[in-house]
N, CA, C, O and the ligand as a Tripos MOL2 file, in Angstrom:
@<TRIPOS>MOLECULE
protein
  197   195    50     0     0
PROTEIN
NO_CHARGES

@<TRIPOS>ATOM
      1 N         -49.7330  -35.5850  -33.7830 N.3       1 MET1
      2 CA        -49.4690  -34.1390  -33.9330 C.3       1 MET1
      3 C         -49.9510  -33.6820  -35.3020 C.2       1 MET1
      4 O         -49.2260  -33.7920  -36.2910 O.2       1 MET1
      5 N         -51.1270  -33.1910  -35.3540 N.am      2 ALA2
      6 CA        -51.6770  -32.7170  -36.6240 C.3       2 ALA2
      7 C         -51.3980  -31.2330  -36.7910 C.2       2 ALA2
      8 O         -51.6300  -30.4300  -35.8870 O.2       2 ALA2
      9 N         -50.8990  -30.8920  -37.9610 N.am      3 ASN3
     10 CA        -50.7560  -29.4700  -38.2760 C.3       3 ASN3
     11 C         -52.1250  -28.8730  -38.5480 C.2       3 ASN3
     12 O         -52.9990  -29.5240  -39.1210 O.2       3 ASN3
     13 N         -52.2950  -27.6570  -38.1410 N.am      4 LYS4
     14 CA        -53.5990  -27.0340  -38.3780 C.3       4 LYS4
     15 C         -53.6580  -26.4270  -39.7680 C.2       4 LYS4
     16 O         -52.6580  -25.9530  -40.3090 O.2       4 LYS4
     17 N         -54.8400  -26.4550  -40.3210 N.am      5 LYS5
     18 CA        -55.0340  -25.9010  -41.6510 C.3       5 LYS5
     19 C         -55.5120  -24.4660  -41.5410 C.2       5 LYS5
     20 O         -56.3250  -24.1220  -40.6830 O.2       5 LYS5
     21 N         -54.9930  -23.6500  -42.4190 N.am      6 ILE6
     22 CA        -55.3410  -22.2370  -42.4230 C.3       6 ILE6
     23 C         -55.8100  -21.8500  -43.8170 C.2       6 ILE6
     24 O         -55.1780  -22.1930  -44.8160 O.2       6 ILE6
     25 N         -56.9210  -21.1360  -43.8710 N.am      7 ALA7
     26 CA        -57.3820  -20.6010  -45.1500 C.3       7 ALA7
     27 C         -56.8120  -19.2060  -45.3260 C.2       7 ALA7
     28 O         -56.7900  -18.4000  -44.3960 O.2       7 ALA7
     29 N         -56.3490  -18.9370  -46.5450 N.am      8 LEU8
     30 CA        -55.8380  -17.6050  -46.8520 C.3       8 LEU8
     31 C         -56.8800  -16.8590  -47.6790 C.2       8 LEU8
     32 O         -57.2960  -17.3190  -48.7430 O.2       8 LEU8
     33 N         -57.2890  -15.7060  -47.1720 N.am      9 ALA9
     34 CA        -58.3170  -14.9270  -47.8590 C.3       9 ALA9
     35 C         -57.7220  -13.6630  -48.4480 C.2       9 ALA9
     36 O         -56.8750  -13.0060  -47.8410 O.2       9 ALA9
     37 N         -58.1870  -13.3390  -49.6450 N.am     10 CYS10
     38 CA        -57.7570  -12.1270  -50.3210 C.3      10 CYS10
     39 C         -58.1490  -10.9050  -49.4970 C.2      10 CYS10
     40 O         -59.2880  -10.7980  -49.0430 O.2      10 CYS10
     41 N         -57.2100   -9.9900  -49.3060 N.am     11 ALA11
     42 CA        -57.4840   -8.8030  -48.5050 C.3      11 ALA11
     43 C         -58.3860   -7.8200  -49.2400 C.2      11 ALA11
     44 O         -58.9960   -6.9490  -48.6200 O.2      11 ALA11
     45 N         -58.4700   -7.9570  -50.5590 N.am     12 GLN12
     46 CA        -59.2810   -7.0130  -51.3340 C.3      12 GLN12
     47 C         -60.7250   -7.4760  -51.4860 C.2      12 GLN12
     48 O         -61.6490   -6.6950  -51.2580 O.2      12 GLN12
     49 N         -60.9350   -8.7470  -51.8710 N.am     13 CYS13
     50 CA        -62.3040   -9.2050  -52.1210 C.3      13 CYS13
     51 C         -62.7800  -10.2020  -51.0740 C.2      13 CYS13
     52 O         -63.9670  -10.5250  -51.0320 O.2      13 CYS13
     53 N         -61.8930  -10.6900  -50.2410 N.am     14 GLY14
     54 CA        -62.2990  -11.5730  -49.1560 C.3      14 GLY14
     55 C         -62.4640  -13.0240  -49.5530 C.2      14 GLY14
     56 O         -62.8770  -13.8400  -48.7280 O.2      14 GLY14
     57 N         -62.1550  -13.3700  -50.7940 N.am     15 SER15
     58 CA        -62.2890  -14.7550  -51.2300 C.3      15 SER15
     59 C         -61.2020  -15.6210  -50.6050 C.2      15 SER15
     60 O         -60.0420  -15.2180  -50.5150 O.2      15 SER15
     61 N         -61.5940  -16.8130  -50.1760 N.am     16 ARG16
     62 CA        -60.6200  -17.7520  -49.6210 C.3      16 ARG16
     63 C         -60.0680  -18.5890  -50.7540 C.2      16 ARG16
     64 O         -60.6890  -19.5580  -51.1900 O.2      16 ARG16
     65 N         -58.9030  -18.2080  -51.2210 N.am     17 ASN17
     66 CA        -58.3560  -18.8220  -52.4180 C.3      17 ASN17
     67 C         -57.3940  -19.9520  -52.1300 C.2      17 ASN17
     68 O         -57.1890  -20.8210  -52.9770 O.2      17 ASN17
     69 N         -56.7990  -19.9560  -50.9480 N.am     18 TYR18
     70 CA        -55.7710  -20.9470  -50.6670 C.3      18 TYR18
     71 C         -55.9680  -21.5450  -49.2840 C.2      18 TYR18
     72 O         -56.4370  -20.8810  -48.3590 O.2      18 TYR18
     73 N         -55.6000  -22.8110  -49.1660 N.am     19 THR19
     74 CA        -55.5660  -23.4630  -47.8630 C.3      19 THR19
     75 C         -54.1720  -24.0340  -47.6760 C.2      19 THR19
     76 O         -53.6570  -24.7490  -48.5350 O.2      19 THR19
     77 N         -53.5790  -23.7140  -46.5590 N.am     20 ILE20
     78 CA        -52.2290  -24.2020  -46.3010 C.3      20 ILE20
     79 C         -52.1980  -24.9130  -44.9540 C.2      20 ILE20
     80 O         -53.0730  -24.7200  -44.1100 O.2      20 ILE20
     81 N         -51.1980  -25.7170  -44.7760 N.am     21 THR21
     82 CA        -50.9690  -26.3450  -43.4850 C.3      21 THR21
     83 C         -49.8380  -25.6040  -42.8000 C.2      21 THR21
     84 O         -48.7370  -25.4880  -43.3380 O.2      21 THR21
     85 N         -50.1160  -25.1130  -41.6280 N.am     22 GLU22
     86 CA        -49.1450  -24.2430  -40.9740 C.3      22 GLU22
     87 C         -48.6050  -24.8820  -39.7130 C.2      22 GLU22
     88 O         -49.2760  -25.6680  -39.0450 O.2      22 GLU22
     89 N         -47.3890  -24.5260  -39.4150 N.am     23 ASN23
     90 CA        -46.7240  -24.9620  -38.1970 C.3      23 ASN23
     91 C         -47.3990  -24.3360  -36.9730 C.2      23 ASN23
     92 O         -47.4680  -23.1110  -36.8760 O.2      23 ASN23
     93 N         -47.8980  -25.1510  -36.0390 N.am     24 PRO24
     94 CA        -48.5920  -24.6250  -34.8590 C.3      24 PRO24
     95 C         -47.6910  -23.8050  -33.9530 C.2      24 PRO24
     96 O         -48.1770  -23.0690  -33.0940 O.2      24 PRO24
     97 N         -46.3890  -23.9260  -34.1360 N.am     25 GLN25
     98 CA        -45.4540  -23.1560  -33.3070 C.3      25 GLN25
     99 C         -45.4350  -21.6760  -33.6870 C.2      25 GLN25
    100 O         -45.0670  -20.8190  -32.8840 O.2      25 GLN25
    101 N         -45.8300  -21.4010  -34.8970 N.am     26 ARG26
    102 CA        -45.7500  -20.0370  -35.4060 C.3      26 ARG26
    103 C         -46.7310  -19.1290  -34.6770 C.2      26 ARG26
    104 O         -47.8740  -19.5130  -34.4280 O.2      26 ARG26
    105 N         -46.2890  -17.9370  -34.3390 N.am     27 GLN27
    106 CA        -47.1200  -17.0260  -33.5660 C.3      27 GLN27
    107 C         -47.5840  -15.8140  -34.3670 C.2      27 GLN27
    108 O         -48.7080  -15.3450  -34.1880 O.2      27 GLN27
    109 N         -46.7450  -15.3160  -35.2280 N.am     28 GLN28
    110 CA        -47.1100  -14.0830  -35.9350 C.3      28 GLN28
    111 C         -48.1820  -14.3210  -36.9820 C.2      28 GLN28
    112 O         -48.3630  -15.4450  -37.4490 O.2      28 GLN28
    113 N         -48.8770  -13.2860  -37.3430 N.am     29 ARG29
    114 CA        -49.9510  -13.3900  -38.3190 C.3      29 ARG29
    115 C         -49.3730  -13.5460  -39.7180 C.2      29 ARG29
    116 O         -48.3770  -12.9240  -40.0880 O.2      29 ARG29
    117 N         -50.0410  -14.3990  -40.4690 N.am     30 LEU30
    118 CA        -49.5310  -14.7380  -41.7840 C.3      30 LEU30
    119 C         -50.0960  -13.8080  -42.8510 C.2      30 LEU30
    120 O         -51.3060  -13.5980  -42.9330 O.2      30 LEU30
    121 N         -49.2160  -13.2630  -43.6530 N.am     31 GLU31
    122 CA        -49.6350  -12.4300  -44.7770 C.3      31 GLU31
    123 C         -48.7760  -12.7760  -45.9770 C.2      31 GLU31
    124 O         -47.5520  -12.6550  -45.9290 O.2      31 GLU31
    125 N         -49.4170  -13.2080  -47.0560 N.am     32 VAL32
    126 CA        -48.6830  -13.6360  -48.2340 C.3      32 VAL32
    127 C         -49.2730  -12.9870  -49.4750 C.2      32 VAL32
    128 O         -50.4860  -12.8100  -49.5900 O.2      32 VAL32
    129 N         -48.3960  -12.6410  -50.3920 N.am     33 LYS33
    130 CA        -48.8730  -12.1410  -51.6790 C.3      33 LYS33
    131 C         -49.1120  -13.3190  -52.6030 C.2      33 LYS33
    132 O         -48.1920  -14.0640  -52.9410 O.2      33 LYS33
    133 N         -50.3920  -13.4760  -53.0140 N.am     34 LYS34
    134 CA        -50.7340  -14.5640  -53.9150 C.3      34 LYS34
    135 C         -51.6900  -14.0610  -54.9780 C.2      34 LYS34
    136 O         -52.3070  -13.0040  -54.8510 O.2      34 LYS34
    137 N         -51.7900  -14.8660  -56.0430 N.am     35 PHE35
    138 CA        -52.6630  -14.4700  -57.1330 C.3      35 PHE35
    139 C         -54.1190  -14.7570  -56.7810 C.2      35 PHE35
    140 O         -54.4600  -15.8740  -56.3910 O.2      35 PHE35
    141 N         -54.9780  -13.7450  -56.9210 N.am     36 CYS36
    142 CA        -56.4110  -13.9070  -56.7230 C.3      36 CYS36
    143 C         -57.0970  -13.9110  -58.0870 C.2      36 CYS36
    144 O         -56.9970  -12.9460  -58.8450 O.2      36 CYS36
    145 N         -57.7940  -15.0070  -58.3890 N.am     37 LYS37
    146 CA        -58.4230  -15.1130  -59.7030 C.3      37 LYS37
    147 C         -59.6260  -14.1890  -59.8150 C.2      37 LYS37
    148 O         -60.0500  -13.8500  -60.9200 O.2      37 LYS37
    149 N         -60.1780  -13.7830  -58.6820 N.am     38 TYR38
    150 CA        -61.3300  -12.8820  -58.7040 C.3      38 TYR38
    151 C         -60.8960  -11.4480  -58.9470 C.2      38 TYR38
    152 O         -61.5640  -10.7050  -59.6660 O.2      38 TYR38
    153 N         -59.7820  -11.0620  -58.3510 N.am     39 CYS39
    154 CA        -59.2420   -9.7220  -58.5700 C.3      39 CYS39
    155 C         -58.4220   -9.6680  -59.8580 C.2      39 CYS39
    156 O         -58.2250   -8.5910  -60.4220 O.2      39 CYS39
    157 N         -57.9470  -10.8140  -60.3240 N.am     40 GLY40
    158 CA        -57.1610  -10.8720  -61.5350 C.3      40 GLY40
    159 C         -55.7490  -10.3490  -61.3630 C.2      40 GLY40
    160 O         -55.0960   -9.9780  -62.3390 O.2      40 GLY40
    161 N         -55.2840  -10.3180  -60.1500 N.am     41 GLN41
    162 CA        -53.9420   -9.8330  -59.8840 C.3      41 GLN41
    163 C         -53.4240  -10.4110  -58.5760 C.2      41 GLN41
    164 O         -54.1590  -11.0610  -57.8330 O.2      41 GLN41
    165 N         -52.1500  -10.1640  -58.3080 N.am     42 HIS42
    166 CA        -51.5860  -10.5770  -57.0370 C.3      42 HIS42
    167 C         -52.0200   -9.6150  -55.9490 C.2      42 HIS42
    168 O         -51.8520   -8.4010  -56.0680 O.2      42 HIS42
    169 N         -52.5760  -10.1670  -54.8970 N.am     43 THR43
    170 CA        -53.0180   -9.3470  -53.7700 C.3      43 THR43
    171 C         -52.5050   -9.9470  -52.4760 C.2      43 THR43
    172 O         -51.9970  -11.0680  -52.4500 O.2      43 THR43
    173 N         -52.6440   -9.1930  -51.4170 N.am     44 LEU44
    174 CA        -52.2460   -9.6800  -50.1010 C.3      44 LEU44
    175 C         -53.3110  -10.6530  -49.5770 C.2      44 LEU44
    176 O         -54.5050  -10.3550  -49.6030 O.2      44 LEU44
    177 N         -52.8640  -11.8020  -49.1110 N.am     45 HIS45
    178 CA        -53.7780  -12.7840  -48.5280 C.3      45 HIS45
    179 C         -53.4490  -12.9590  -47.0570 C.2      45 HIS45
    180 O         -52.2870  -13.0740  -46.6690 O.2      45 HIS45
    181 N         -54.4920  -12.9770  -46.2550 N.am     46 ARG46
    182 CA        -54.3090  -13.1290  -44.8220 C.3      46 ARG46
    183 C         -54.9980  -14.4090  -44.3280 C.2      46 ARG46
    184 O         -55.9490  -14.8960  -44.9380 O.2      46 ARG46
    185 N         -54.5080  -14.9180  -43.2460 N.am     47 GLU47
    186 CA        -55.0840  -16.1170  -42.6680 C.3      47 GLU47
    187 C         -56.4630  -15.8260  -42.0890 C.2      47 GLU47
    188 O         -56.7220  -14.7260  -41.6000 O.2      47 GLU47
    189 N         -57.3280  -16.8030  -42.1460 N.am     48 THR48
    190 CA        -58.6390  -16.6850  -41.5350 C.3      48 THR48
    191 C         -58.8160  -17.8180  -40.5370 C.2      48 THR48
    192 O         -58.1550  -18.8530  -40.6250 O.2      48 THR48
    193 N         -59.7020  -17.6100  -39.6060 N.am     49 LYS49
    194 CA        -59.9390  -18.6620  -38.6020 C.3      49 LYS49
    195 C         -60.9650  -19.6630  -39.1060 C.2      49 LYS49
    196 O         -61.2940  -20.6180  -38.4010 O.2      49 LYS49
    197 ZN        -59.3410  -10.9570  -54.4810 Zn       50 ZN50
@<TRIPOS>BOND
     1     1     2 1
     2     2     3 1
     3     3     4 2
     4     3     5 am
     5     5     6 1
     6     6     7 1
     7     7     8 2
     8     7     9 am
     9     9    10 1
    10    10    11 1
    11    11    12 2
    12    11    13 am
    13    13    14 1
    14    14    15 1
    15    15    16 2
    16    15    17 am
    17    17    18 1
    18    18    19 1
    19    19    20 2
    20    19    21 am
    21    21    22 1
    22    22    23 1
    23    23    24 2
    24    23    25 am
    25    25    26 1
    26    26    27 1
    27    27    28 2
    28    27    29 am
    29    29    30 1
    30    30    31 1
    31    31    32 2
    32    31    33 am
    33    33    34 1
    34    34    35 1
    35    35    36 2
    36    35    37 am
    37    37    38 1
    38    38    39 1
    39    39    40 2
    40    39    41 am
    41    41    42 1
    42    42    43 1
    43    43    44 2
    44    43    45 am
    45    45    46 1
    46    46    47 1
    47    47    48 2
    48    47    49 am
    49    49    50 1
    50    50    51 1
    51    51    52 2
    52    51    53 am
    53    53    54 1
    54    54    55 1
    55    55    56 2
    56    55    57 am
    57    57    58 1
    58    58    59 1
    59    59    60 2
    60    59    61 am
    61    61    62 1
    62    62    63 1
    63    63    64 2
    64    63    65 am
    65    65    66 1
    66    66    67 1
    67    67    68 2
    68    67    69 am
    69    69    70 1
    70    70    71 1
    71    71    72 2
    72    71    73 am
    73    73    74 1
    74    74    75 1
    75    75    76 2
    76    75    77 am
    77    77    78 1
    78    78    79 1
    79    79    80 2
    80    79    81 am
    81    81    82 1
    82    82    83 1
    83    83    84 2
    84    83    85 am
    85    85    86 1
    86    86    87 1
    87    87    88 2
    88    87    89 am
    89    89    90 1
    90    90    91 1
    91    91    92 2
    92    91    93 am
    93    93    94 1
    94    94    95 1
    95    95    96 2
    96    95    97 am
    97    97    98 1
    98    98    99 1
    99    99   100 2
   100    99   101 am
   101   101   102 1
   102   102   103 1
   103   103   104 2
   104   103   105 am
   105   105   106 1
   106   106   107 1
   107   107   108 2
   108   107   109 am
   109   109   110 1
   110   110   111 1
   111   111   112 2
   112   111   113 am
   113   113   114 1
   114   114   115 1
   115   115   116 2
   116   115   117 am
   117   117   118 1
   118   118   119 1
   119   119   120 2
   120   119   121 am
   121   121   122 1
   122   122   123 1
   123   123   124 2
   124   123   125 am
   125   125   126 1
   126   126   127 1
   127   127   128 2
   128   127   129 am
   129   129   130 1
   130   130   131 1
   131   131   132 2
   132   131   133 am
   133   133   134 1
   134   134   135 1
   135   135   136 2
   136   135   137 am
   137   137   138 1
   138   138   139 1
   139   139   140 2
   140   139   141 am
   141   141   142 1
   142   142   143 1
   143   143   144 2
   144   143   145 am
   145   145   146 1
   146   146   147 1
   147   147   148 2
   148   147   149 am
   149   149   150 1
   150   150   151 1
   151   151   152 2
   152   151   153 am
   153   153   154 1
   154   154   155 1
   155   155   156 2
   156   155   157 am
   157   157   158 1
   158   158   159 1
   159   159   160 2
   160   159   161 am
   161   161   162 1
   162   162   163 1
   163   163   164 2
   164   163   165 am
   165   165   166 1
   166   166   167 1
   167   167   168 2
   168   167   169 am
   169   169   170 1
   170   170   171 1
   171   171   172 2
   172   171   173 am
   173   173   174 1
   174   174   175 1
   175   175   176 2
   176   175   177 am
   177   177   178 1
   178   178   179 1
   179   179   180 2
   180   179   181 am
   181   181   182 1
   182   182   183 1
   183   183   184 2
   184   183   185 am
   185   185   186 1
   186   186   187 1
   187   187   188 2
   188   187   189 am
   189   189   190 1
   190   190   191 1
   191   191   192 2
   192   191   193 am
   193   193   194 1
   194   194   195 1
   195   195   196 2
@<TRIPOS>SUBSTRUCTURE
     1 MET1         2 RESIDUE 1 A MET
     2 ALA2         6 RESIDUE 1 A ALA
     3 ASN3        10 RESIDUE 1 A ASN
     4 LYS4        14 RESIDUE 1 A LYS
     5 LYS5        18 RESIDUE 1 A LYS
     6 ILE6        22 RESIDUE 1 A ILE
     7 ALA7        26 RESIDUE 1 A ALA
     8 LEU8        30 RESIDUE 1 A LEU
     9 ALA9        34 RESIDUE 1 A ALA
    10 CYS10       38 RESIDUE 1 A CYS
    11 ALA11       42 RESIDUE 1 A ALA
    12 GLN12       46 RESIDUE 1 A GLN
    13 CYS13       50 RESIDUE 1 A CYS
    14 GLY14       54 RESIDUE 1 A GLY
    15 SER15       58 RESIDUE 1 A SER
    16 ARG16       62 RESIDUE 1 A ARG
    17 ASN17       66 RESIDUE 1 A ASN
    18 TYR18       70 RESIDUE 1 A TYR
    19 THR19       74 RESIDUE 1 A THR
    20 ILE20       78 RESIDUE 1 A ILE
    21 THR21       82 RESIDUE 1 A THR
    22 GLU22       86 RESIDUE 1 A GLU
    23 ASN23       90 RESIDUE 1 A ASN
    24 PRO24       94 RESIDUE 1 A PRO
    25 GLN25       98 RESIDUE 1 A GLN
    26 ARG26      102 RESIDUE 1 A ARG
    27 GLN27      106 RESIDUE 1 A GLN
    28 GLN28      110 RESIDUE 1 A GLN
    29 ARG29      114 RESIDUE 1 A ARG
    30 LEU30      118 RESIDUE 1 A LEU
    31 GLU31      122 RESIDUE 1 A GLU
    32 VAL32      126 RESIDUE 1 A VAL
    33 LYS33      130 RESIDUE 1 A LYS
    34 LYS34      134 RESIDUE 1 A LYS
    35 PHE35      138 RESIDUE 1 A PHE
    36 CYS36      142 RESIDUE 1 A CYS
    37 LYS37      146 RESIDUE 1 A LYS
    38 TYR38      150 RESIDUE 1 A TYR
    39 CYS39      154 RESIDUE 1 A CYS
    40 GLY40      158 RESIDUE 1 A GLY
    41 GLN41      162 RESIDUE 1 A GLN
    42 HIS42      166 RESIDUE 1 A HIS
    43 THR43      170 RESIDUE 1 A THR
    44 LEU44      174 RESIDUE 1 A LEU
    45 HIS45      178 RESIDUE 1 A HIS
    46 ARG46      182 RESIDUE 1 A ARG
    47 GLU47      186 RESIDUE 1 A GLU
    48 THR48      190 RESIDUE 1 A THR
    49 LYS49      194 RESIDUE 1 A LYS
    50 ZN50       197 GROUP 0 **** ****
């Protein structure tokens, strides 16, 4: 049972700054506020396929 890996991309500049391992049971779309070094601030990050 391997957890799937998800890349989190900045909603402002589109950079994929984080990779997380997510529970495959989860259904809703992931949105997290994280620091983007390209934007220089905390921005919303969304999962990418
Ligand atoms: Zn950014």
